[in-house]
C-alpha positions in Angstrom: 17.0 0.9 -8.3 14.7 -2.1 -8.4 11.2 -2.4 -7.0 12.2 -4.0 -3.7 14.8 -1.3 -3.0 12.3 1.5 -3.9 9.9 0.0 -1.4 12.5 -0.2 1.3 13.4 3.4 0.7 9.8 4.8 0.6 10.2 6.1 -2.9 6.6 5.2 -4.0 3.6 7.5 -3.4 0.5 6.2 -1.7 -1.2 5.9 -5.2 1.7 3.9 -6.5 1.6 1.7 -3.5 -2.1 1.0 -4.2 -1.2 -0.1 -7.7 1.7 -2.2 -6.5 -0.6 -3.8 -3.9 -3.2 -4.8 -6.5 -0.5 -6.4 -8.7 1.2 -8.2 -5.8 -2.2 -9.5 -4.6 -2.9 -11.0 -8.0 0.5 -12.6 -8.0 0.3 -13.6 -4.4 3.7 -11.9 -3.8 3.8 -11.9 0.0 7.2 -10.3 0.2 6.1 -7.3 -1.8 2.8 -7.1 0.2 4.7 -7.0 3.5 7.1 -4.3 2.1 4.1 -2.2 0.9 2.5 -2.3 4.4 5.8 -1.3 6.0 6.3 1.5 3.5 2.8 2.9 4.2 3.4 2.8 7.9 6.8 4.5 7.5 5.3 7.3 5.3 2.5 7.9 7.9 5.1 8.0 10.7 7.0 10.6 8.8 3.9 12.7 8.6 2.8 12.0 5.0 -0.9 11.5 4.5 -2.6 9.5 1.7 -4.7 11.6 -0.6 -8.4 11.4 -0.3 -10.6 9.8 -3.0 -13.5 11.6 -4.5 -15.9 9.9 -2.1 -14.0 11.5 0.8 -12.5 8.3 2.2 -9.0 7.1 2.1 -8.2 4.0 0.2 -9.0 0.9 2.4 -6.1 -1.0 3.7 -5.6 -4.6 2.6 -6.9 -6.0 5.9 -10.1 -3.8 5.6 -10.7 -5.1 2.1 -10.2 -8.7 3.2 -12.6 -8.4 6.1 -15.3 -7.0 3.8 -14.9 -9.9 1.4 -15.4 -12.4 4.2 -18.8 -10.9 5.2 
């Protein structure tokens, strides 16, 4: 199963999605970034929760990260 199919089928964990997002952002891969966002929302809708980081907060979403950069 290739990366796109895995994203469509919610195979990746939240941590793996974070790594994929970093790589897709560097490559400006908009299709993958869209699928990652959909996969995260789908996982949350199914009741899965992202794991908390040591600082107690969840990993910031792409939009939150972008808004911080613009300040």
